[in-house]
GUPATOR-602207 format. One record per atom (N, C-alpha, C): residue number from 1; residue in three letters; x, y, z. Coordinates in steps of 0.05 Angstrom, whole numbers, plus 5000, padded with zeros to 4 digits. Each point is the difference from the previous one (the first is absolute). Layout:
<sites>
resi->NUM	resn->ALA	xx->X	yy->Y	zz->Z
...
</sites>
This chain:
<sites>
resi->1	resn->MET	xx->6914	yy->1277	zz->5062
resi->1	resn->MET	xx->4989	yy->5024	zz->4987
resi->1	resn->MET	xx->4971	yy->5005	zz->5011
resi->2	resn->GLN	xx->4995	yy->5022	zz->5010
resi->2	resn->GLN	xx->4974	yy->5006	zz->5011
resi->2	resn->GLN	xx->4984	yy->5017	zz->4980
resi->3	resn->PHE	xx->4974	yy->4993	zz->4997
resi->3	resn->PHE	xx->4983	yy->5015	zz->4983
resi->3	resn->PHE	xx->4985	yy->5021	zz->5016
resi->4	resn->ILE	xx->4996	yy->5023	zz->4989
resi->4	resn->ILE	xx->4987	yy->5022	zz->5014
resi->4	resn->ILE	xx->4973	yy->5005	zz->4987
resi->5	resn->ASN	xx->4979	yy->5001	zz->5015
resi->5	resn->ASN	xx->4974	yy->5007	zz->4990
resi->5	resn->ASN	xx->5000	yy->5030	zz->4994
resi->6	resn->SER	xx->4998	yy->5007	zz->4974
resi->6	resn->SER	xx->5003	yy->5028	zz->4992
resi->6	resn->SER	xx->4976	yy->5017	zz->5010
resi->7	resn->SER	xx->4977	yy->4988	zz->5001
resi->7	resn->SER	xx->4977	yy->5016	zz->5009
resi->7	resn->SER	xx->5002	yy->5008	zz->5030
resi->8	resn->ALA	xx->5013	yy->4983	zz->5016
resi->8	resn->ALA	xx->5003	yy->5006	zz->5028
resi->8	resn->ALA	xx->5021	yy->5022	zz->5005
resi->9	resn->PHE	xx->5020	yy->5001	zz->4983
resi->9	resn->PHE	xx->5022	yy->5019	zz->5004
resi->9	resn->PHE	xx->4998	yy->5025	zz->4982
resi->10	resn->GLU	xx->4980	yy->5001	zz->4983
resi->10	resn->GLU	xx->4997	yy->5023	zz->4982
resi->10	resn->GLU	xx->4998	yy->5026	zz->5016
resi->11	resn->PRO	xx->4983	yy->5002	zz->5021
resi->11	resn->PRO	xx->4999	yy->5025	zz->5014
resi->11	resn->PRO	xx->5026	yy->5008	zz->5013
resi->12	resn->GLN	xx->5015	yy->4980	zz->5009
resi->12	resn->GLN	xx->5027	yy->5006	zz->5012
resi->12	resn->GLN	xx->5019	yy->5010	zz->4979
resi->13	resn->ILE	xx->4998	yy->4989	zz->4976
resi->13	resn->ILE	xx->5018	yy->5009	zz->4978
resi->13	resn->ILE	xx->4993	yy->5029	zz->4992
resi->14	resn->VAL	xx->4974	yy->5006	zz->4998
resi->14	resn->VAL	xx->4992	yy->5027	zz->4994
resi->14	resn->VAL	xx->5008	yy->5019	zz->5022
resi->15	resn->SER	xx->4998	yy->4992	zz->5025
resi->15	resn->SER	xx->5009	yy->5016	zz->5022
resi->15	resn->SER	xx->5030	yy->5006	zz->4999
resi->16	resn->MET	xx->5015	yy->4979	zz->4994
resi->16	resn->MET	xx->5029	yy->5003	zz->4998
resi->16	resn->MET	xx->5007	yy->5019	zz->4977
resi->17	resn->GLY	xx->4985	yy->4997	zz->4978
resi->17	resn->GLY	xx->5004	yy->5018	zz->4977
resi->17	resn->GLY	xx->4995	yy->5029	zz->5006
resi->18	resn->ARG	xx->4979	yy->5004	zz->5016
resi->18	resn->ARG	xx->4994	yy->5028	zz->5008
resi->18	resn->ARG	xx->5022	yy->5011	zz->5018
resi->19	resn->LYS	xx->5011	yy->4984	zz->5017
resi->19	resn->LYS	xx->5021	yy->5010	zz->5018
resi->19	resn->LYS	xx->5026	yy->5005	zz->4983
resi->20	resn->LYS	xx->5005	yy->4981	zz->4982
resi->20	resn->LYS	xx->5025	yy->5003	zz->4984
resi->20	resn->LYS	xx->4998	yy->5023	zz->4981
resi->21	resn->PHE	xx->4977	yy->5003	zz->4986
resi->21	resn->PHE	xx->4996	yy->5022	zz->4982
resi->21	resn->PHE	xx->4987	yy->5023	zz->5016
resi->22	resn->SER	xx->5015	yy->5019	zz->5007
resi->22	resn->SER	xx->4990	yy->5022	zz->5016
resi->22	resn->SER	xx->4982	yy->5017	zz->4983
resi->23	resn->ALA	xx->4994	yy->5023	zz->5009
resi->23	resn->ALA	xx->4981	yy->5019	zz->4986
resi->23	resn->ALA	xx->5012	yy->5007	zz->4973
resi->24	resn->ASP	xx->5026	yy->5000	zz->4997
resi->24	resn->ASP	xx->5012	yy->5007	zz->4974
resi->24	resn->ASP	xx->4993	yy->4979	zz->4978
resi->25	resn->PHE	xx->4998	yy->4975	zz->5008
resi->25	resn->PHE	xx->4995	yy->4979	zz->4981
resi->25	resn->PHE	xx->4972	yy->4988	zz->5001
resi->26	resn->GLN	xx->4982	yy->5013	zz->5014
resi->26	resn->GLN	xx->4973	yy->4990	zz->5003
resi->26	resn->GLN	xx->4985	yy->4998	zz->4973
resi->27	resn->LEU	xx->5004	yy->5020	zz->4983
resi->27	resn->LEU	xx->4988	yy->4999	zz->4974
resi->27	resn->LEU	xx->5010	yy->4976	zz->4984
resi->28	resn->MET	xx->5026	yy->4995	zz->5001
resi->28	resn->MET	xx->5012	yy->4978	zz->4986
resi->28	resn->MET	xx->4989	yy->4973	zz->5010
resi->29	resn->PHE	xx->4996	yy->4998	zz->5026
resi->29	resn->PHE	xx->4989	yy->4976	zz->5012
resi->29	resn->PHE	xx->4972	yy->4995	zz->4991
resi->30	resn->ARG	xx->4984	yy->5021	zz->4999
resi->30	resn->ARG	xx->4972	yy->4998	zz->4991
resi->30	resn->ARG	xx->4999	yy->4993	zz->4970
resi->31	resn->LEU	xx->5018	yy->5011	zz->4984
resi->31	resn->LEU	xx->5001	yy->4994	zz->4972
resi->31	resn->LEU	xx->5008	yy->4971	zz->4996
resi->32	resn->LEU	xx->5018	yy->4990	zz->5016
resi->32	resn->LEU	xx->5008	yy->4972	zz->4998
resi->32	resn->LEU	xx->4976	yy->4981	zz->5006
resi->33	resn->LYS	xx->4985	yy->5007	zz->5021
resi->33	resn->LYS	xx->4976	yy->4984	zz->5006
resi->33	resn->LYS	xx->4980	yy->5002	zz->4978
resi->34	resn->LEU	xx->4997	yy->5023	zz->4988
resi->34	resn->LEU	xx->4981	yy->5003	zz->4978
resi->34	resn->LEU	xx->5008	yy->4983	zz->4976
resi->35	resn->PHE	xx->5026	yy->5001	zz->4993
resi->35	resn->PHE	xx->5010	yy->4984	zz->4977
resi->35	resn->PHE	xx->4997	yy->4970	zz->5005
resi->36	resn->LEU	xx->5004	yy->4991	zz->5025
resi->36	resn->LEU	xx->4996	yy->4972	zz->5006
resi->36	resn->LEU	xx->4971	yy->4992	zz->4997
resi->37	resn->PHE	xx->4982	yy->5017	zz->5009
resi->37	resn->PHE	xx->4971	yy->4994	zz->4997
resi->37	resn->PHE	xx->4992	yy->5000	zz->4971
resi->38	resn->ILE	xx->5008	yy->5020	zz->4985
resi->38	resn->ILE	xx->4993	yy->5001	zz->4972
resi->38	resn->ILE	xx->5012	yy->4976	zz->4984
resi->39	resn->GLY	xx->5024	yy->4993	zz->5007
resi->39	resn->GLY	xx->5012	yy->4977	zz->4987
resi->39	resn->GLY	xx->4985	yy->4974	zz->5006
resi->40	resn->SER	xx->4991	yy->4996	zz->5024
resi->40	resn->SER	xx->4985	yy->4976	zz->5006
resi->40	resn->SER	xx->4973	yy->5000	zz->4987
resi->41	resn->VAL	xx->4987	yy->5023	zz->4998
resi->41	resn->VAL	xx->4974	yy->5001	zz->4986
resi->41	resn->VAL	xx->5004	yy->4995	zz->4970
resi->42	resn->ILE	xx->5021	yy->5011	zz->4988
resi->42	resn->ILE	xx->5005	yy->4996	zz->4972
resi->42	resn->ILE	xx->5006	yy->4971	zz->4994
resi->43	resn->THR	xx->5015	yy->4987	zz->5018
resi->43	resn->THR	xx->5006	yy->4972	zz->4997
resi->43	resn->THR	xx->4975	yy->4983	zz->5000
resi->44	resn->LEU	xx->4982	yy->5006	zz->5019
resi->44	resn->LEU	xx->4975	yy->4985	zz->5002
resi->44	resn->LEU	xx->4983	yy->5005	zz->4975
resi->45	resn->VAL	xx->4999	yy->5024	zz->4990
resi->45	resn->VAL	xx->4984	yy->5006	zz->4976
resi->45	resn->VAL	xx->5011	yy->4985	zz->4976
resi->46	resn->ILE	xx->5026	yy->5000	zz->4997
resi->46	resn->ILE	xx->5013	yy->4985	zz->4978
resi->46	resn->ILE	xx->4994	yy->4970	zz->5002
resi->47	resn->LEU	xx->5002	yy->4989	zz->5024
resi->47	resn->LEU	xx->4994	yy->4972	zz->5003
resi->47	resn->LEU	xx->4971	yy->4994	zz->4994
resi->48	resn->PHE	xx->4981	yy->5017	zz->5009
resi->48	resn->PHE	xx->4972	yy->4995	zz->4994
resi->48	resn->PHE	xx->4994	yy->5002	zz->4970
resi->49	resn->THR	xx->5012	yy->5019	zz->4986
resi->49	resn->THR	xx->4994	yy->5003	zz->4972
resi->49	resn->THR	xx->5014	yy->4980	zz->4982
resi->50	resn->THR	xx->5025	yy->4994	zz->5004
resi->50	resn->THR	xx->5014	yy->4983	zz->4982
resi->50	resn->THR	xx->4994	yy->4970	zz->5005
resi->51	resn->LEU	xx->4996	yy->4993	zz->5025
resi->51	resn->LEU	xx->4994	yy->4971	zz->5006
resi->51	resn->LEU	xx->4971	yy->4995	zz->5005
resi->52	resn->HIS	xx->4983	yy->5020	zz->4997
resi->52	resn->HIS	xx->4971	yy->4997	zz->5003
resi->52	resn->HIS	xx->4993	yy->4989	zz->5028
resi->53	resn->LEU	xx->5013	yy->5010	zz->5020
resi->53	resn->LEU	xx->4995	yy->4991	zz->5027
resi->53	resn->LEU	xx->4973	yy->5011	zz->5011
resi->54	resn->THR	xx->4990	yy->4986	zz->5019
resi->54	resn->THR	xx->4976	yy->5010	zz->5015
resi->54	resn->THR	xx->5007	yy->5003	zz->5029
resi->55	resn->VAL	xx->4983	yy->5012	zz->5015
resi->55	resn->VAL	xx->5005	yy->5003	zz->5029
resi->55	resn->VAL	xx->5000	yy->4972	zz->5013
resi->56	resn->GLY	xx->4984	yy->4982	zz->4989
resi->56	resn->GLY	xx->5000	yy->4972	zz->5011
resi->56	resn->GLY	xx->5027	yy->4987	zz->4996
resi->57	resn->ASP	xx->5014	yy->5005	zz->4978
resi->57	resn->ASP	xx->5027	yy->4989	zz->4996
resi->57	resn->ASP	xx->5019	yy->5010	zz->5021
resi->58	resn->ILE	xx->4999	yy->5025	zz->5006
resi->58	resn->ILE	xx->5018	yy->5011	zz->5021
resi->58	resn->ILE	xx->4993	yy->4987	zz->5027
resi->59	resn->PHE	xx->4975	yy->4997	zz->5006
resi->59	resn->PHE	xx->4991	yy->4987	zz->5025
resi->59	resn->PHE	xx->5010	yy->4971	zz->5001
resi->60	resn->GLN	xx->4998	yy->4986	zz->4978
resi->60	resn->GLN	xx->5009	yy->4972	zz->4999
resi->60	resn->GLN	xx->5030	yy->4998	zz->5004
resi->61	resn->SER	xx->5015	yy->5019	zz->4988
resi->61	resn->SER	xx->5029	yy->4999	zz->5004
resi->61	resn->SER	xx->5008	yy->5006	zz->5028
resi->62	resn->LEU	xx->4985	yy->5018	zz->5013
resi->62	resn->LEU	xx->5006	yy->5006	zz->5028
resi->62	resn->LEU	xx->4994	yy->4975	zz->5017
resi->63	resn->LEU	xx->4978	yy->4987	zz->4995
resi->63	resn->LEU	xx->4994	yy->4975	zz->5015
resi->63	resn->LEU	xx->5021	yy->4979	zz->4995
resi->64	resn->ALA	xx->5012	yy->4999	zz->4977
resi->64	resn->ALA	xx->5020	yy->4980	zz->4994
resi->64	resn->ALA	xx->5027	yy->5007	zz->5013
resi->65	resn->PHE	xx->5008	yy->5025	zz->5001
resi->65	resn->PHE	xx->5027	yy->5007	zz->5009
resi->65	resn->PHE	xx->5001	yy->5007	zz->5030
resi->66	resn->LEU	xx->4979	yy->5010	zz->5012
resi->66	resn->LEU	xx->5001	yy->5007	zz->5028
resi->66	resn->LEU	xx->5005	yy->4976	zz->5018
resi->67	resn->PRO	xx->4987	yy->4977	zz->4996
resi->67	resn->PRO	xx->5006	yy->4977	zz->5017
resi->67	resn->PRO	xx->5029	yy->4990	zz->4996
resi->68	resn->THR	xx->5010	yy->5002	zz->4976
resi->68	resn->THR	xx->5027	yy->4991	zz->4994
resi->68	resn->THR	xx->5020	yy->5018	zz->5015
resi->69	resn->GLY	xx->4995	yy->5027	zz->4999
resi->69	resn->GLY	xx->5018	yy->5018	zz->5015
resi->69	resn->GLY	xx->4998	yy->4996	zz->5030
resi->70	resn->LEU	xx->4976	yy->4995	zz->5010
resi->70	resn->LEU	xx->4997	yy->4995	zz->5029
resi->70	resn->LEU	xx->5014	yy->4974	zz->5007
resi->71	resn->ALA	xx->4999	yy->4980	zz->4984
resi->71	resn->ALA	xx->5014	yy->4975	zz->5006
resi->71	resn->ALA	xx->5030	yy->5004	zz->5000
resi->72	resn->ILE	xx->5010	yy->5016	zz->4981
resi->72	resn->ILE	xx->5029	yy->5005	zz->5000
resi->72	resn->ILE	xx->5008	yy->5015	zz->5025
resi->73	resn->LEU	xx->4984	yy->5019	zz->5009
resi->73	resn->LEU	xx->5006	yy->5015	zz->5025
resi->73	resn->LEU	xx->5000	yy->4982	zz->5024
resi->74	resn->GLN	xx->4982	yy->4981	zz->5001
resi->74	resn->GLN	xx->4999	yy->4981	zz->5022
resi->74	resn->GLN	xx->5024	yy->4981	zz->5000
resi->75	resn->VAL	xx->5009	yy->4992	zz->4977
resi->75	resn->VAL	xx->5023	yy->4983	zz->4998
resi->75	resn->VAL	xx->5025	yy->5015	zz->5009
resi->76	resn->CYS	xx->5002	yy->5025	zz->4993
resi->76	resn->CYS	xx->5024	yy->5015	zz->5006
resi->76	resn->CYS	xx->5002	yy->5008	zz->5030
resi->77	resn->THR	xx->4978	yy->5000	zz->5014
resi->77	resn->THR	xx->5001	yy->5009	zz->5028
resi->77	resn->THR	xx->5004	yy->4977	zz->5019
</sites>
């Protein structure tokens, strides 16, 4: 099983979406992107308020999980 870095392929996915959704569905594609953005912001706000998170907590979790993900990618290749 190969893992794909989503940040590297995100522009390609958006490009494919633009080709697949022609001018007829361009509004729907933009609304989908808007709802995904709003959903991620709402999720972060809920996490910050209910769990009393700080920006430092998010930074620490990134430092904890990024090396683990990179190690998994190196093992798989």
